[in-house]
N, C-alpha and C positions, 0 to 999 in steps of 0.2 A: 482257030478261034478261042480255043481254050486259054491260050496266053492272053489274048486281049481281055477275055473276062477277068483274069487273074489280076492284070494291070489296072482296070477300071476298079476293081475292088480294094486294091491298095491305094489307089488315088482318093477314094471316098474317106479313108482313115486319114489320109494326109490332111483333106479339106476340113474334117472334122476338128483335128488338132488346131490347124491355123484359125479357125473360127472361135473356138472355145478358150485357147490359151496362148496368149502372145508371148508369155515368158517361156514356156517349154517350147513353142515354135522357134524362138530365138536359139535356145540351146541346141534343138536338134539340127538346125542348120550348121552348127559347129561341128558335127559328126563327120567322119568319112563317108562319102556317098554311100557305100554299101550298106552303111548301118541305119541309114535314116528311115528307109522304108519299113523295116521291122519295128522299130520304135513307134513310128506313126500307128502301126498296126495294133501294137499293145495300147497305146493312148485310146485309139478309137474304141476298142474293147471296153476298158473300164470306164471312159467317159460315159458311153451309152448305158451301162449297168447303173452308174451313179445317176444319171439322168432321171431313170425310172423312179428311184426312191425319193429324190429331192424336187422334182418338178411336176410330175403327172398327178397332181393332187385330186382331179376329179375322175381319176380313173381306178380300177381295182389293181393297185400297186403290187400286191402279194401275187395275183394271178400273172400280172405282166412279167413280173421278176422271175417267177417259176417257168414260164414259158421260155424266156430268155436264157435261163439256166440249162434247161433241157436241150435248147436248141444249140447252146454251146457245146454240150457233151456229144451231141448228135454230130455235129460239125466235125468235132475232133476224131470221133470214130469212124466216120464216113470220108474224111478228107476232103469235103465239099459242103458247101452251104449256097444256098440263093439269098442269103443275107449278106451284102458285101463286106460289113464290118466283121462277121464271123468267118467268112471265107478268109479275108486276110489274116485274121487272128490265128485259125487253126494252121496255116501255112507256117507262121512263125513258131507255134508250139512244136510242130514236127521237125521244123529245120533247125531249130537252136535246143532241143531236148528239154523244154519247160515241163517241169514236173505237174502232174495233174493235182497234187496236194496244195500246189500254191494257187491254183485257179479255184480249187474248193474253198480255200481260206478266204480269198477274196470275195467269193459269192457269198459266203457265210456272213461277212461283214455287211454286206450290202442287206441281207435280210435282217441283221440286227437293226440297222436303222428304221425297220419298219415296226419294231417291237419295242424299242427303247428311247427315251428321251433323256434319261439320266444314267450315269455310268460309275459304278464303282470301280476300285483299282484293278480287280483281275478283268473285269469285262472291258475296261478301258485298254488295257494292255492287250487284250485278244482283238479288240476292234483295230487299233493302231496296227498290229501285224497283218490282219487281213486285208485293210483298206489300204495301206501304204507301204509296209515292208515288203509284202510279197511282190509288190508291183515293182520295187526296187530289184528284187531278186530275178523277176522275169527279164527286166532290162539288162540286168548283169550277165544274164545267159548269153544275149545277143553280143554284149561287149567282149566276152571272152572266147565267143566263135568256136565252142568245142573244147576248149582247154578247161577240164574239170578241176584240175589241180588249182589253177588260178582262181576258178570260181569259187572253190571251198575256200581258199585263203581270203577272198574279199566278201564274202558273205555277211559277216557281222558289220562291217563298216557300211555296206550296202543298206542293210536293215536300219542302221542309225541314221542314214541319209533320208530314207523314206519316212522315218518317224519324225525326224525334225520338220521336213515339209509339212506333213500333215498336222503337227501341233501349230506351226505358225497359221496354217490356213484356219484351224480352229480359233486362234485368237483373233485373227484379221476379221472372220466371219461370225464372231459371237452374236452380234446384232441380229443378222438375219436368220442365224440358225435358231435362235430363241424366238423372234418375232414370227418367222414363217413355218417353223417346224417344231417350236417349243423344246429344241434340245439344247442341252448343256454336256458337253463332252468331257470336260475335266472334272475329276472325282472331287467330292467335297465342295465343289464351287456352286454358290448360289448367284444366279444372274443379277437379281436386285440387290445382292450384298457384295458383289464383285469390287474388290478394293486393291489398291496399290501393292499391298504386300502378296495377295493372291497372285497378281500380274508378275512380280517379281520373282517369285518362285517358279512359276511355269517358265519365264524366260531364262532362268538358270538352268532348268532341265533341259530345254531346247538347246542351249549352247553346248551343253555336254555331249549332246547327240551330235551337233556339227562338228565339234572338235575331233570326236572319234571317227566322223565320216571323211574328215579331210585327210586323214592318215591313208584310208583306202583310195581316195580321189587320186593321190599322188603316184598310186601303184596301178592305175587302170592303164589298159593298153593306149597306146598313142592315139589311135583313131577315135576313141570315145572320151579322152581325158578333158579336153577343152570344152565340149558340149556339157558334160556333167559339171564341170568347174564353173561355167557360166550361170547354170540354174543354181548351184550353191551359192555364188556370189550374189545373185538377184535375190535369193531368200534371206541371206544374211543382212542385206540392206533393208529388206522389209522388216525383219525382226528388230533392226535398229531403230527404225522409225516407229515401231511399235513400242519400243522401250524408251523412247524420248517422249511418249505421250502418256497421259495418266489413264487410270482405269476408267474414269468416267467418260473420256474421250472414245475410248475402245467400245464400250456398249452403246454409244451413240452414232457411230459412223464406220464405215469400212476404209481403212487405210490402204494406200497402194504405192508403188514406185511409179513415177510418171515415165512416159515413153522416152523422153530426152535423157533421164537418167539410165533408162535400159540401154540405150545405145552406148552411152558413156561407159557403162560397166562391160559391156560386150567389147568395146574397143580396147580397154585397158586390160581385160582378161586375155585379149588375143595377143596383146603386146607381151605380156607376162609370159604367155605360153611360148611365144617365139624365142624369148629370152631364157627359156628353161627355168622360170622362177615359180611354177606351180609346185 
């Protein structure tokens, strides 16, 4: 029956991913079958931690996050948890040699969301690393399947991709972050004074991250490459849509890539992969 429990726990994280993120769900389906479950498990873990600080406004978020953090460490130490999300995650931590310092950095960034609504440059970089880059590194551990040399060679590009995704999210979600949480992540940016010059500078910074990340995507193991490339292409298209809009639009509504466009990007990316054009 233990195998049944483990299977149910992994299915919970898959369900969480599918309900919360259509874009990442599409990308995960492009991985080799053996890689999908551990990536779902990583996403389930980071999604629930993020949910604590972003959604549970009528609860004691600090207390809930501290409990979640301690439960995470306990699950990793015991190699078992009655929380299905943590059960699935701790399996991946042990199976793929995910370093504890990556998990600590991620949880620290979640704590920062409780304490900060404005970010200076150093704090911003620390937050980006913990909230996004380390998630990319956790996934890279899965993709490399124990090849530590390959992992080390792809670390920097994985960090760049995680940073690019997060910064695009910050631009896309500027209105909700400010209206619902009074947060502005970009250093030196005033929400009410946000202008096209500010937006262009941020977009240039993101594109540099994407360009560096792409060099690593081309070197990923075959079983992971297409799935990561699909997510990369989707976010590049979202950035292009944001770049085509003015600053006033960004602070008034949340832009997205429609489902039809996502399917087109998926099909075209699959064709490029078959033709070895990635």
